[in-house]
C-alpha positions as CSV (number, residue, x, y, z in Angstrom):
1,M,20.7,1.2,18.5
2,K,22.6,-1.7,17.9
3,T,23.3,-2.2,21.9
4,L,19.2,-1.8,22.2
5,F,19.0,-4.8,19.7
6,I,21.4,-7.0,21.4
7,S,19.8,-6.3,24.5
8,C,16.5,-7.5,23.2
9,A,18.0,-11.0,21.6
10,G,19.1,-11.7,25.1
11,K,15.6,-11.1,27.1
12,N,13.5,-13.4,24.1
13,K,16.7,-16.2,24.4
14,K,15.7,-16.1,28.3
15,Y,12.1,-15.2,28.0
16,F,12.1,-18.6,25.5
17,R,14.0,-21.2,28.0
18,K,11.8,-19.9,30.6
19,I,8.5,-20.9,29.1
20,S,9.7,-24.1,27.9
21,V,6.7,-25.0,25.9
22,T,6.9,-25.9,22.1
23,P,7.5,-23.3,19.7
24,F,5.1,-23.9,18.0
25,L,2.0,-23.2,20.9
26,M,4.1,-20.2,21.5
27,M,4.0,-18.8,17.7
28,A,0.1,-19.6,17.4
29,A,-0.2,-17.3,20.9
30,G,2.0,-15.4,19.5
31,L,4.0,-14.8,23.1
32,M,7.3,-16.0,22.2
33,A,8.5,-12.0,22.2
34,G,4.8,-10.9,23.6
35,T,3.4,-10.3,20.8
36,A,-0.2,-11.1,19.1
37,Y,-3.1,-8.8,19.5
38,G,-2.1,-7.2,22.7
39,Q,0.2,-4.1,23.8
40,Q,3.3,-5.5,24.3
41,P,6.9,-4.3,25.8
42,A,9.0,-2.6,22.9
43,E,11.7,-4.7,23.1
44,Q,9.2,-7.9,23.0
45,D,7.6,-6.7,19.3
46,T,8.6,-9.6,17.1
47,L,9.2,-13.1,16.9
48,V,12.1,-13.2,14.6
49,P,15.8,-13.1,15.5
50,A,17.8,-10.3,16.3
51,D,19.5,-10.0,13.4
52,Y,16.1,-8.7,11.8
53,K,15.4,-6.4,14.1
54,L,17.2,-3.7,11.9
55,D,14.5,-4.2,9.3
56,E,12.0,-2.4,12.1
57,V,13.7,1.0,12.3
58,L,12.1,1.4,8.9
59,V,8.8,1.8,10.5
60,Q,10.0,3.0,13.8
61,G,8.5,6.4,13.2
62,V,5.1,5.3,12.8
63,R,4.7,3.0,15.1
64,A,3.5,2.4,18.9
65,S,5.3,0.6,21.8
66,A,4.3,-0.1,25.4
67,Q,5.5,3.0,26.7
68,T,3.1,4.8,24.4
69,P,-0.1,5.8,25.9
70,V,-2.6,4.3,23.0
71,T,-4.2,0.9,22.3
72,F,-2.4,-0.8,19.8
73,S,-2.3,-4.7,18.6
74,N,0.5,-7.1,17.0
75,I,0.5,-9.8,14.8
76,T,3.6,-11.6,13.6
77,K,4.2,-13.7,10.1
78,E,4.2,-16.6,12.0
79,E,1.0,-16.0,13.1
80,L,-0.8,-15.3,10.0
81,A,0.8,-18.6,8.3
82,P,-1.5,-21.4,9.6
83,R,-4.8,-19.1,8.1
84,N,-2.7,-17.6,5.1
85,L,-4.6,-20.1,2.6
86,G,-5.8,-17.1,-0.1
87,Q,-8.2,-15.2,2.2
88,D,-7.2,-11.9,2.0
89,V,-5.5,-9.4,4.9
90,P,-8.9,-8.3,6.3
91,I,-10.4,-11.6,7.1
92,L,-6.6,-12.3,8.5
93,L,-7.4,-9.6,10.8
94,N,-10.7,-10.6,11.7
95,Y,-10.0,-11.5,15.4
96,L,-8.5,-8.4,16.8
97,P,-10.3,-6.4,19.2
98,S,-13.2,-4.1,17.8
99,V,-13.1,-5.8,14.2
100,V,-15.5,-6.4,11.6
101,T,-14.8,-8.1,8.5
102,T,-16.7,-8.7,5.4
103,T,-16.2,-9.3,1.6
104,D,-18.1,-8.9,-1.5
105,A,-17.8,-12.8,-2.9
106,G,-18.8,-14.4,0.6
107,N,-15.6,-16.4,0.9
108,G,-12.9,-14.1,1.8
109,F,-11.4,-13.5,-1.4
110,G,-11.4,-10.8,-3.5
111,Y,-13.0,-7.3,-2.6
112,T,-12.7,-7.9,1.4
113,Y,-13.7,-5.0,4.0
114,I,-12.4,-4.2,7.7
115,R,-14.4,-1.8,10.0
116,V,-12.6,-0.8,13.7
117,R,-14.9,0.3,16.0
118,G,-17.4,0.7,13.5
119,A,-15.0,3.3,11.1
120,D,-14.5,1.7,7.6
121,A,-11.5,1.6,5.7
122,S,-11.7,5.1,4.3
123,R,-11.0,6.2,7.8
124,I,-8.3,3.3,8.7
125,N,-4.9,4.8,7.8
126,V,-3.0,2.1,6.1
127,T,0.8,2.1,5.3
128,L,3.6,0.0,3.8
129,N,7.1,0.2,5.2
130,G,5.8,3.8,6.6
131,V,4.5,5.0,3.3
132,P,0.7,5.5,2.8
133,Y,-1.2,2.9,0.8
134,N,-4.9,4.5,1.2
135,D,-6.0,5.9,-2.1
136,A,-6.0,9.3,-2.2
137,E,-9.0,10.4,-3.3
138,S,-11.7,7.4,-1.8
139,Q,-9.5,6.9,1.1
140,G,-10.6,3.5,0.6
141,T,-7.7,0.2,0.9
142,F,-8.3,-1.9,-1.7
143,W,-6.3,-5.3,-1.0
144,V,-7.2,-7.0,-4.1
145,N,-4.8,-4.7,-6.0
146,M,-1.9,-6.5,-3.8
147,G,-3.1,-10.3,-3.7
148,D,-1.3,-12.5,-1.5
149,I,0.8,-9.6,0.1
150,A,0.4,-11.6,3.4
151,S,3.2,-13.7,2.2
152,S,5.4,-11.0,2.2
153,V,4.9,-9.4,5.6
154,E,6.7,-9.3,8.7
155,N,4.5,-8.2,11.1
156,I,1.4,-5.7,11.2
157,Q,0.4,-3.3,13.6
158,L,-3.0,-2.3,14.4
159,Q,-3.7,1.1,16.7
160,R,-7.0,1.8,17.3
161,G,-8.5,5.4,17.7
162,V,-6.4,8.0,16.2
163,G,-3.4,6.4,17.4
164,T,0.4,8.4,16.8
165,S,1.0,10.7,14.2
166,T,1.2,8.8,11.2
167,N,1.9,9.2,7.0
168,G,-1.1,9.9,4.5
169,A,-5.0,9.6,5.7
170,G,-6.1,10.7,8.5
171,A,-6.9,8.0,11.0
172,F,-10.5,8.0,12.4
173,G,-11.3,4.6,13.6
174,A,-7.7,3.2,13.3
175,S,-4.0,2.9,11.8
176,L,-2.5,0.1,10.3
177,N,0.9,-0.7,9.4
178,L,2.2,-3.3,7.7
179,L,6.2,-4.3,7.5
180,T,7.2,-6.3,4.4
181,D,9.6,-9.0,4.5
182,A,12.9,-8.7,6.6
183,Y,16.2,-9.6,5.0
184,S,17.2,-13.3,5.6
185,K,21.0,-14.2,6.7
186,E,20.5,-17.8,5.4
187,A,19.7,-18.9,2.0
188,N,15.9,-20.3,1.6
189,A,12.5,-21.1,-0.3
190,E,9.1,-22.2,-0.3
191,I,6.7,-23.6,-2.4
192,S,2.9,-23.4,-0.8
193,N,0.0,-24.5,-2.6
194,S,-3.7,-24.5,-1.2
195,Y,-6.7,-25.3,-2.5
196,G,-10.8,-25.3,-1.0
197,S,-14.7,-24.7,-1.5
198,F,-15.8,-22.6,-4.6
199,N,-12.5,-23.8,-6.5
200,S,-10.6,-21.5,-4.3
201,R,-6.5,-22.2,-5.0
202,K,-3.3,-20.0,-4.1
203,H,0.0,-20.9,-5.0
204,T,3.3,-19.0,-4.2
205,V,6.6,-19.1,-5.1
206,K,9.3,-17.6,-2.3
207,F,13.1,-17.2,-2.3
208,S,16.2,-15.5,-0.7
209,T,20.0,-15.8,-1.6
210,G,20.5,-15.0,2.1
211,L,23.1,-12.7,2.8
212,I,25.9,-12.4,0.0
213,N,29.0,-11.5,1.5
214,D,27.5,-10.4,4.5
215,H,26.1,-7.6,2.9
216,F,23.7,-8.0,0.0
217,E,20.7,-10.3,-0.3
218,V,17.8,-10.9,-3.1
219,A,14.5,-12.0,-2.2
220,G,11.5,-13.1,-4.1
221,R,7.7,-14.1,-4.4
222,L,5.6,-15.0,-7.1
223,S,1.9,-15.8,-6.5
224,N,-1.5,-16.4,-7.6
225,I,-5.1,-16.8,-6.1
226,A,-8.5,-17.6,-7.5
227,S,-11.9,-18.3,-6.9
228,D,-15.1,-19.0,-8.1
229,G,-16.6,-17.3,-5.1
230,Y,-19.6,-18.1,-3.0
231,I,-21.9,-15.9,-4.9
232,D,-22.3,-16.6,-8.4
233,R,-20.1,-15.3,-10.8
234,A,-17.9,-13.6,-8.2
235,S,-14.8,-14.6,-9.1
236,V,-11.4,-13.6,-8.7
237,D,-8.4,-14.1,-10.3
238,L,-5.1,-12.4,-8.7
239,K,-1.5,-12.1,-10.0
240,S,1.2,-10.6,-7.8
241,Y,4.8,-10.4,-6.9
242,F,7.5,-9.1,-4.4
243,L,11.2,-8.4,-5.1
244,Q,13.3,-7.0,-3.1
245,G,16.9,-6.1,-2.7
246,T,18.7,-5.6,0.6
247,Y,22.5,-3.8,1.3
248,V,23.3,-4.1,5.1
249,G,26.6,-2.3,6.2
250,K,28.0,-1.7,9.7
251,T,25.7,1.5,10.1
252,T,23.5,1.3,7.1
253,L,20.0,-0.6,5.5
254,V,19.0,0.1,2.3
255,K,16.2,-1.5,0.9
256,A,14.6,-1.4,-2.7
257,L,11.2,-3.2,-3.1
258,V,9.2,-3.6,-6.2
259,F,5.7,-5.1,-5.8
260,G,2.5,-5.2,-7.3
261,G,-0.3,-7.4,-9.2
262,T,-3.3,-7.5,-11.4
263,E,-6.7,-8.4,-10.4
264,V,-9.9,-9.7,-12.1
265,T,-12.7,-9.4,-10.4
266,Y,-16.2,-10.5,-11.4
267,Q,-18.8,-7.7,-10.1
268,A,-20.2,-8.6,-6.9
269,W,-21.1,-5.0,-5.1
270,N,-24.7,-5.1,-6.0
271,G,-26.2,-7.0,-3.0
272,I,-29.7,-8.8,-2.9
273,D,-32.9,-7.6,-1.6
274,A,-35.0,-9.7,1.5
275,E,-37.0,-12.0,-0.8
276,T,-34.0,-13.1,-2.8
277,L,-31.6,-13.8,0.5
278,R,-34.9,-16.1,1.6
279,T,-34.9,-18.1,-1.9
280,N,-31.1,-17.5,-3.4
281,R,-28.5,-16.3,-1.2
282,R,-26.2,-16.9,-4.3
283,F,-27.9,-14.5,-6.7
284,N,-25.8,-12.0,-8.3
285,S,-27.2,-9.6,-10.2
286,S,-24.2,-8.3,-12.0
287,G,-24.2,-8.3,-15.8
288,I,-28.0,-9.4,-16.1
289,Y,-29.3,-8.1,-19.5
290,T,-32.2,-9.5,-21.8
291,D,-31.9,-10.9,-25.3
292,E,-33.9,-9.9,-27.9
293,A,-35.5,-13.2,-27.4
294,G,-37.0,-11.9,-24.0
295,N,-34.2,-14.5,-22.3
296,I,-32.1,-13.4,-19.1
297,K,-28.5,-14.2,-19.9
298,Y,-25.4,-12.5,-18.0
299,Y,-22.6,-10.7,-19.4
300,D,-19.0,-12.4,-19.3
301,D,-16.8,-9.5,-18.6
302,E,-18.7,-7.6,-15.8
303,T,-15.5,-7.2,-14.3
304,D,-13.2,-5.1,-12.7
305,N,-9.6,-5.1,-13.6
306,Y,-6.5,-3.4,-12.2
307,K,-2.9,-3.6,-12.4
308,Q,-0.8,-1.7,-9.5
309,D,2.7,-1.4,-9.0
310,H,5.1,-0.4,-6.3
311,F,8.6,1.1,-6.2
312,Q,9.9,2.0,-2.6
313,L,13.8,2.9,-1.5
314,H,14.4,2.6,1.7
315,W,18.0,4.2,3.4
316,N,18.7,3.8,7.3
317,E,21.5,5.4,8.8
318,R,22.5,4.8,12.3
319,L,24.4,7.9,12.9
320,S,25.4,7.1,16.4
321,G,24.3,5.0,19.4
322,N,21.7,7.3,19.8
323,W,20.5,8.3,16.4
324,N,19.0,7.1,13.6
325,T,17.8,8.6,10.4
326,N,15.3,6.9,7.7
327,L,14.6,8.2,4.2
328,A,12.2,6.9,1.7
329,L,11.4,7.7,-2.1
330,H,7.9,5.6,-3.0
331,Y,6.3,5.6,-6.7
332,T,3.1,4.0,-7.0
333,I,1.5,3.6,-11.0
334,G,-1.8,2.0,-11.2
335,K,-4.2,2.0,-14.7
336,G,-7.5,-0.3,-14.8
337,Y,-11.5,0.1,-15.6
338,Y,-14.2,-1.7,-15.0
339,E,-16.9,-3.1,-17.7
340,N,-20.4,-2.9,-17.5
341,Y,-23.5,-4.2,-20.0
342,R,-26.3,-1.7,-19.7
343,D,-29.5,-3.0,-20.6
344,D,-32.0,-0.6,-22.4
345,T,-30.1,2.5,-20.7
346,P,-31.5,6.0,-21.4
347,V,-29.9,8.2,-23.9
348,A,-30.3,10.9,-22.1
349,G,-28.1,9.8,-19.0
350,Y,-24.9,10.2,-21.3
351,P,-23.8,13.8,-22.2
352,G,-22.1,14.8,-25.2
353,I,-21.5,11.6,-28.1
354,I,-24.1,9.5,-26.8
355,A,-26.9,12.3,-26.8
356,T,-26.3,13.3,-30.4
357,G,-24.7,9.7,-31.5
358,M,-27.7,7.2,-30.9
359,V,-29.9,6.8,-33.8
360,D,-31.9,4.3,-35.5
361,Y,-32.2,3.5,-39.3
362,Y,-34.2,6.9,-39.9
363,G,-31.8,9.2,-38.5
364,E,-33.9,9.3,-35.4
365,T,-32.4,10.0,-32.1
366,L,-33.2,6.7,-29.7
367,P,-34.1,7.1,-26.3
368,G,-32.4,3.9,-25.1
369,T,-30.0,1.4,-26.3
370,D,-28.2,-1.7,-24.7
371,L,-24.4,-0.7,-24.7
372,I,-21.5,-1.4,-22.8
373,T,-18.8,1.2,-20.7
374,R,-15.4,0.8,-19.3
375,K,-14.6,3.3,-16.9
376,W,-11.2,4.3,-16.4
377,L,-8.7,5.2,-13.6
378,D,-4.9,6.1,-14.9
379,N,-3.0,7.0,-11.9
380,D,0.5,7.6,-10.3
381,F,1.0,8.4,-6.9
382,Y,4.7,9.3,-5.5
383,G,6.8,11.5,-3.1
384,T,8.9,11.0,0.5
385,T,8.8,9.8,3.9
386,F,11.6,10.7,6.6
387,S,12.2,10.5,10.3
388,A,15.1,11.0,12.7
389,N,15.0,8.9,15.8
390,Y,17.0,9.8,19.1
391,T,17.3,7.5,21.9
392,D,18.4,7.4,25.4
393,T,17.7,5.1,28.7
394,A,15.0,8.8,29.4
395,L,14.1,9.9,26.1
396,N,12.7,8.2,22.6
397,F,12.2,11.3,20.4
398,T,11.2,11.2,16.7
399,F,11.0,13.8,14.1
400,G,9.4,12.9,10.7
401,G,6.5,13.7,8.0
402,A,6.2,13.2,4.3
403,W,5.4,15.1,0.9
404,N,2.9,13.2,-1.5
405,K,1.7,13.5,-4.7
406,Y,-1.4,12.0,-6.5
407,E,-2.4,12.6,-10.2
408,G,-5.5,10.8,-11.3
409,D,-7.1,10.6,-14.7
410,H,-10.8,9.8,-14.7
411,F,-12.8,8.9,-18.1
412,G,-14.9,6.4,-20.1
413,N,-15.2,5.0,-23.4
414,I,-18.1,3.1,-24.7
415,I,-16.9,0.1,-26.5
416,W,-20.0,-1.3,-27.7
417,A,-23.6,0.2,-28.5
418,Q,-26.6,-1.6,-30.1
419,N,-27.2,1.2,-32.1
420,S,-24.0,2.8,-32.1
421,G,-24.7,6.0,-34.8
422,S,-21.5,7.6,-34.9
423,V,-19.8,6.2,-31.9
424,R,-16.0,4.9,-31.6
425,P,-14.6,2.7,-29.6
426,D,-12.4,5.2,-28.0
427,D,-14.6,8.0,-27.8
428,R,-14.9,9.6,-24.0
429,Y,-18.5,10.0,-22.9
430,Y,-16.7,11.8,-19.8
431,D,-12.7,12.6,-18.8
432,N,-11.6,14.7,-16.0
433,D,-8.4,14.7,-14.1
434,A,-7.5,15.1,-10.0
435,V,-4.5,16.2,-8.3
436,K,-3.7,16.1,-4.3
437,T,-1.1,16.8,-2.7
438,D,-0.4,15.8,1.1
439,F,2.4,17.3,3.3
440,N,2.8,16.5,7.1
441,I,5.0,17.1,9.6
442,Y,5.5,15.7,13.1
443,A,7.6,15.5,16.3
444,K,6.6,13.1,19.0
445,A,8.4,12.3,22.5
446,N,8.5,10.1,25.2
447,Y,10.2,10.7,28.4
448,K,10.8,9.0,31.4
449,L,9.5,11.8,34.4
450,L,9.9,9.3,36.8
451,D,11.8,5.7,37.1
452,N,7.6,4.8,36.8
453,L,5.7,7.8,35.4
454,S,6.2,8.4,31.3
455,L,5.0,11.5,29.6
456,F,4.4,11.3,25.7
457,G,3.8,14.2,23.2
458,D,3.2,14.6,19.7
459,M,2.2,17.2,17.4
460,Q,1.4,17.3,13.8
461,Y,0.9,19.6,11.1
462,R,-1.0,18.4,7.9
463,R,-1.5,20.3,4.6
464,V,-3.7,19.1,2.2
465,N,-4.5,20.5,-1.4
466,Y,-7.4,18.5,-3.8
467,E,-8.2,19.8,-7.5
468,A,-10.7,18.1,-9.3
469,S,-12.2,19.0,-12.8
470,N,-15.3,17.3,-12.4
471,V,-15.9,15.1,-9.4
472,L,-19.4,14.0,-11.0
473,E,-18.5,11.5,-14.1
474,E,-21.9,11.0,-16.0
475,T,-23.2,14.4,-15.9
476,A,-23.2,17.0,-18.6
477,E,-22.9,20.3,-16.0
478,P,-19.0,19.7,-14.3
479,V,-18.7,20.0,-10.4
480,P,-15.0,21.4,-9.7
481,V,-12.9,21.1,-6.5
482,D,-10.2,23.1,-5.4
483,D,-10.0,23.0,-1.4
484,T,-7.1,23.2,0.8
485,F,-7.1,22.1,4.2
486,N,-4.8,22.9,7.1
487,F,-4.9,20.5,10.2
488,Y,-3.2,20.7,13.3
489,N,-3.2,17.3,15.4
490,P,-1.8,17.5,19.0
491,K,-1.7,14.3,21.0
492,A,-0.4,14.0,24.9
493,G,-0.8,11.3,27.3
494,L,0.8,9.6,30.3
495,T,1.9,5.8,31.1
496,F,2.2,4.8,35.2
497,T,4.3,1.8,35.7
498,V,2.4,0.8,39.0
499,N,4.9,-2.6,39.2
500,D,6.6,-5.0,36.9
501,K,3.0,-6.1,36.7
502,N,0.7,-3.7,35.9
503,S,0.9,-0.2,34.2
504,L,-1.5,2.7,33.7
505,Y,-2.3,5.0,30.8
506,F,-4.4,7.8,29.5
507,S,-3.9,9.9,26.6
508,Y,-5.3,12.4,24.2
509,A,-5.4,13.0,20.4
510,R,-6.8,15.6,17.9
511,G,-7.6,13.9,14.8
512,N,-8.7,15.9,11.2
513,K,-9.8,14.4,8.3
514,E,-10.7,15.9,4.6
515,P,-13.4,14.9,2.5
516,R,-13.2,12.2,0.0
517,R,-13.8,12.5,-3.7
518,T,-17.7,10.8,-3.0
519,D,-17.7,13.2,-0.4
520,Y,-17.7,16.0,-3.0
521,E,-20.4,13.9,-5.3
522,S,-22.7,14.1,-2.6
523,G,-22.3,17.6,-1.3
524,S,-20.7,16.9,1.6
525,T,-18.0,19.0,1.6
526,K,-17.0,19.6,5.7
527,P,-13.7,18.2,6.9
528,E,-14.1,15.9,10.1
529,S,-12.6,16.5,13.4
530,L,-12.5,14.0,16.3
531,N,-10.8,14.4,19.9
532,D,-10.0,10.9,21.3
533,F,-9.5,10.4,24.7
534,E,-8.2,6.6,25.7
535,L,-7.5,4.7,29.3
536,G,-6.1,1.4,29.5
537,W,-4.7,-1.1,32.1
538,R,-2.2,-3.4,30.9
539,F,-1.5,-6.7,33.2
540,R,1.1,-9.1,32.4
541,S,1.9,-12.4,35.0
542,G,4.1,-14.7,33.4
543,R,2.8,-16.0,30.0
544,N,-0.7,-14.3,30.8
545,M,-1.9,-10.9,30.1
546,L,-4.7,-8.4,30.2
547,N,-5.5,-5.5,28.2
548,V,-8.5,-3.3,29.3
549,N,-9.0,0.1,27.6
550,G,-11.8,2.6,27.5
551,Y,-11.8,5.2,24.9
552,Y,-14.6,8.5,24.2
553,M,-14.3,9.6,20.6
554,R,-16.2,12.8,20.1
555,Y,-16.6,14.0,16.5
556,K,-17.6,17.4,15.1
557,D,-19.3,17.1,11.6
558,Q,-18.5,13.3,11.2
559,L,-18.9,11.8,7.6
560,V,-21.0,8.7,8.6
561,L,-21.7,6.1,6.5
562,T,-25.8,6.4,5.2
563,G,-26.2,3.0,4.0
564,E,-26.5,3.8,0.3
565,L,-24.1,2.4,-2.6
566,N,-23.2,4.6,-5.8
567,D,-23.3,3.0,-9.3
568,V,-19.4,1.5,-8.8
569,G,-20.6,-0.3,-4.9
570,A,-18.7,2.5,-2.9
571,A,-20.5,3.8,0.0
572,V,-22.4,7.2,0.6
573,Y,-21.7,9.1,3.2
574,T,-23.4,12.4,5.2
575,N,-21.9,15.1,7.5
576,S,-24.1,13.9,11.0
577,G,-22.8,17.0,13.1
578,D,-22.2,16.2,16.8
579,S,-21.6,12.6,17.5
580,Y,-19.5,10.0,19.4
581,R,-18.4,6.7,20.2
582,A,-17.6,5.3,23.3
583,G,-16.7,1.8,24.1
584,L,-14.6,-1.0,26.6
585,E,-12.2,-3.6,24.8
586,I,-10.9,-6.4,26.8
587,D,-8.7,-9.2,25.2
588,A,-6.6,-11.5,27.1
589,T,-3.9,-14.5,27.2
590,L,-4.5,-17.2,29.0
591,Y,-2.4,-20.2,29.8
592,I,-4.4,-22.9,31.1
593,T,-1.9,-25.4,30.8
594,D,1.6,-25.5,29.0
595,R,-0.2,-26.7,26.1
596,I,-3.9,-24.8,26.1
597,V,-4.2,-21.0,25.6
598,L,-7.2,-18.9,25.5
599,R,-7.1,-16.1,24.0
600,P,-10.3,-14.1,24.7
601,N,-11.9,-10.1,23.5
602,I,-14.6,-8.2,24.0
603,A,-15.7,-4.8,22.9
604,L,-18.8,-3.1,24.2
605,S,-19.9,0.5,22.8
606,A,-21.6,3.3,22.2
607,N,-22.3,5.0,19.0
608,K,-24.6,8.3,18.7
609,N,-25.1,10.4,16.1
610,L,-26.4,13.9,18.4
611,D,-29.5,15.2,17.2
612,F,-29.5,13.9,13.5
613,Y,-31.0,15.7,10.5
614,T,-32.7,14.2,7.6
615,E,-33.6,15.6,4.2
616,G,-37.4,15.7,4.3
617,E,-40.3,17.4,1.8
618,A,-40.0,20.2,4.0
619,G,-36.4,20.6,4.1
620,P,-34.3,19.4,7.0
621,Q,-35.8,17.3,10.0
622,S,-34.4,16.4,13.3
623,V,-34.6,12.5,14.4
624,G,-33.0,12.9,17.7
625,D,-30.4,10.8,18.5
626,T,-29.6,8.1,16.9
627,E,-27.3,4.7,16.2
628,I,-24.6,5.7,13.6
629,A,-25.0,3.0,11.0
630,F,-22.8,-0.4,10.7
631,S,-21.7,0.1,14.2
632,P,-22.4,-2.5,16.3
633,N,-22.6,-2.0,20.4
634,V,-21.0,-5.6,20.9
635,I,-18.6,-7.1,19.0
636,A,-16.5,-10.1,20.7
637,G,-14.0,-12.6,19.8
638,N,-12.4,-15.9,20.8
639,Q,-9.0,-18.3,20.1
640,L,-8.8,-21.5,21.8
641,I,-5.3,-22.9,20.7
642,V,-4.7,-26.4,21.7
643,V,-0.9,-28.4,21.1
644,P,-1.7,-32.2,21.4
645,V,1.8,-33.3,20.2
646,K,4.6,-31.4,19.1
647,D,4.3,-29.9,15.9
648,L,0.9,-30.3,15.6
649,Q,-1.9,-26.8,16.4
650,V,-5.4,-26.9,16.5
651,A,-7.5,-23.7,17.1
652,L,-11.5,-22.7,17.5
653,L,-11.3,-19.2,16.6
654,S,-15.1,-17.7,17.6
655,K,-16.5,-14.0,16.2
656,F,-19.5,-13.0,17.5
657,V,-20.9,-9.6,16.1
658,G,-24.4,-7.5,17.5
659,E,-27.3,-6.0,15.7
660,Q,-26.2,-2.9,13.7
661,Y,-28.5,-0.5,11.3
662,M,-27.7,-0.1,7.8
663,D,-28.8,3.9,8.2
664,N,-28.8,6.2,10.8
665,L,-32.0,6.8,11.5
666,E,-32.8,3.0,13.3
667,S,-35.3,1.9,10.7
668,D,-36.9,-1.4,11.3
669,N,-36.0,-2.4,8.1
670,A,-32.4,-1.2,8.3
671,R,-31.5,-3.6,10.8
672,L,-28.9,-6.4,10.3
673,E,-29.1,-9.2,13.0
674,S,-26.6,-10.1,15.2
675,Y,-24.4,-13.4,14.1
676,Y,-21.9,-15.9,15.6
677,V,-19.9,-17.9,13.7
678,S,-16.5,-20.1,14.6
679,D,-13.8,-21.3,12.4
680,L,-11.5,-24.4,12.9
681,N,-7.8,-24.0,12.2
682,I,-5.3,-27.0,12.2
683,S,-1.6,-27.0,11.3
684,Y,1.0,-29.7,11.4
685,E,4.9,-29.3,10.8
686,L,6.6,-32.2,9.5
687,K,10.3,-31.3,9.8
688,M,13.2,-33.1,7.8
689,D,16.8,-33.8,8.1
690,S,17.5,-33.2,4.3
691,F,17.6,-30.5,1.5
692,V,13.8,-29.9,2.6
693,K,13.9,-28.7,5.8
694,S,10.1,-29.2,6.7
695,I,6.5,-30.0,5.2
696,V,3.6,-27.6,6.7
697,F,0.1,-29.2,6.2
698,S,-2.1,-26.6,6.8
699,G,-6.5,-26.5,7.0
700,L,-9.0,-24.2,7.7
701,V,-12.8,-25.0,7.9
702,N,-14.8,-21.8,8.1
703,N,-18.2,-21.4,9.7
704,I,-18.1,-25.1,10.7
705,F,-21.7,-24.7,11.9
706,D,-22.6,-23.8,8.5
707,V,-24.9,-20.7,10.2
708,E,-26.3,-18.4,7.5
709,Y,-25.4,-14.9,8.3
710,V,-25.3,-11.6,6.7
711,S,-22.1,-9.3,7.3
712,N,-22.9,-6.1,5.4
713,G,-25.8,-4.7,3.5
714,A,-27.0,-1.5,1.6
715,M,-30.2,0.9,1.8
716,Y,-31.7,1.7,-1.4
717,G,-34.7,2.7,-0.3
718,D,-35.6,-0.9,0.5
719,P,-32.4,-3.3,2.2
720,Y,-30.1,-5.0,0.3
721,Y,-27.6,-7.7,1.9
722,F,-24.2,-8.9,1.0
723,P,-24.9,-13.0,2.7
724,Q,-21.6,-14.7,3.4
725,A,-20.9,-18.8,2.9
726,G,-21.9,-21.5,4.9
727,I,-19.0,-23.9,5.9
728,N,-16.8,-24.3,3.4
729,F,-12.9,-25.3,3.4
730,L,-9.1,-24.5,2.6
731,A,-6.2,-26.9,2.5
732,G,-3.0,-26.5,2.2
733,A,0.6,-27.4,1.9
734,T,4.1,-25.6,2.2
735,I,7.3,-27.2,1.4
736,K,10.2,-25.3,3.1
737,F,13.9,-25.8,1.3
């Protein structure tokens, strides 16, 4: 492994001399090491110096390389930096192929979401340093709980499709792996501040001691992100931290990490109807109530409140020139609630203490009352991940797995009621718990059959047990769950190197996935299965590259979005029986000149339910083949990056998302119109030869043509929409020491 790292560094340095273009442009285009958004050679997976390569062994077991016959994209911290002004990770990844993003607040702050190939976040496996991050029950990813995590990320890999075996929830659209900050050899620090539209701001302080006595490093970050939001009252206040200690030995790397944060977000998950969209795009119905005089008011604390802390311990040991091992222990603790003002709520809707406790002055039970609830989640997630890797000139073999356990307590309090009767603030009107264990073990290998032909094989066994005392919260009749699933996920493929510029690959992958908690609530209890076929061509000539990938994903009992949302804004799904997604993805990097780079991508797809059924008055009724909800047939992006003078970068970023439906019935009123938006990103680094090494000035103008568009919606019988902000800006400066 040590020899491999030295070799990689040598190649990178030679490559830098060959292209002889400003480092700023190479950083923007992601080509200093052949990274960014396309599939790249394994030895060119990152921009960071060779000393940092050691950190990448922590994610070696779950990542793909150019010899792996799957489609993937890489992005580095340097590429994130010019746009890292407070918006969350999904928004920063918006220009990757097949990606669609949206946000509740309308401006990229707070609750943000990502879809890949039409698959939402609960179908995208997310890991941090190889440790699962998806919530065990909802299987979603809540970036708002880790504010400013982008400032502590070394690099990111997005695998589209099933991809290679990983830890945690099954990947049914993609897997997203984040590697946090590598250790630094030299001491450094930086202060970042930004401000923009809707009173949006970000404040970040980072430091590293560098390697002390060539072995020890301590590094950390403190951040605060806040915004009023484009949508009325859709404010967010995120406070976060990141602290790591590293030991580097001759054959050993040990990293201890503690990171997390708190979030207070005003709810904006209701959306607005078509008439309000025309007359008042920024309207937010959350917290609305009528006072005794008949006046419309809004409850100030209609907020989501959550605190989450992560603890990780990683130990990598290089046993020989061929073998290295990884072992990680992790623990995540989270606790929080969201608060709701419920105007004139029927008492009968509350079991237990509410039905018997709400009385008037004459002792008569009231039919309804105003009240305020807090719905709590108190959970713990802990376990271990492990892997061993063997590498020689012909074979790259990895054996690994994970065991993780989730324990969650769901309960609700009434903290106030207009006619409270005997109700006390600590009384719980529901209380249930859940336990989920997830074990997987895998073996994967890439073997060079011939000088130009490699064979890839990957087999995973995953066992999941989920127990819940009641998946329905506000109900008198409990719906318990006790299910165990055994999944076998084989994968295989070939990579054929035609010549030094062209390579072809083909792969097959099987994926299986258990239902979410909300699926049990809606009665969709079948596990899903997926057969994924990928066929691709990679072309590279000097600095220019082209990636073409075709895919066919055939599902059985796929849980598709119905377009409906539950009472907390979470999506509702239904089993669709047979369905498929098929498409063509193309992305390229084209050097027009040494100072102008073009990075286009396009995804064309068909996404179909086969013989879809819906519930009618006469029972299940077939509506034939229909479009899968929230799956646009065309997604395109482009980046035009120009370096007019040294250390100044100007980038025009464009995104087109085609028409899509919000349900699976192709209803006329469920159609979301296509949209095309562009952002302008400018960054300039002022270098200094003093205590201050440099000052980086960054500016971002989102939606520069002030397009009125809607990126997400829901169906409550009638359509509801989530409009996004018109033209808005963010500007910031980072002082580096």
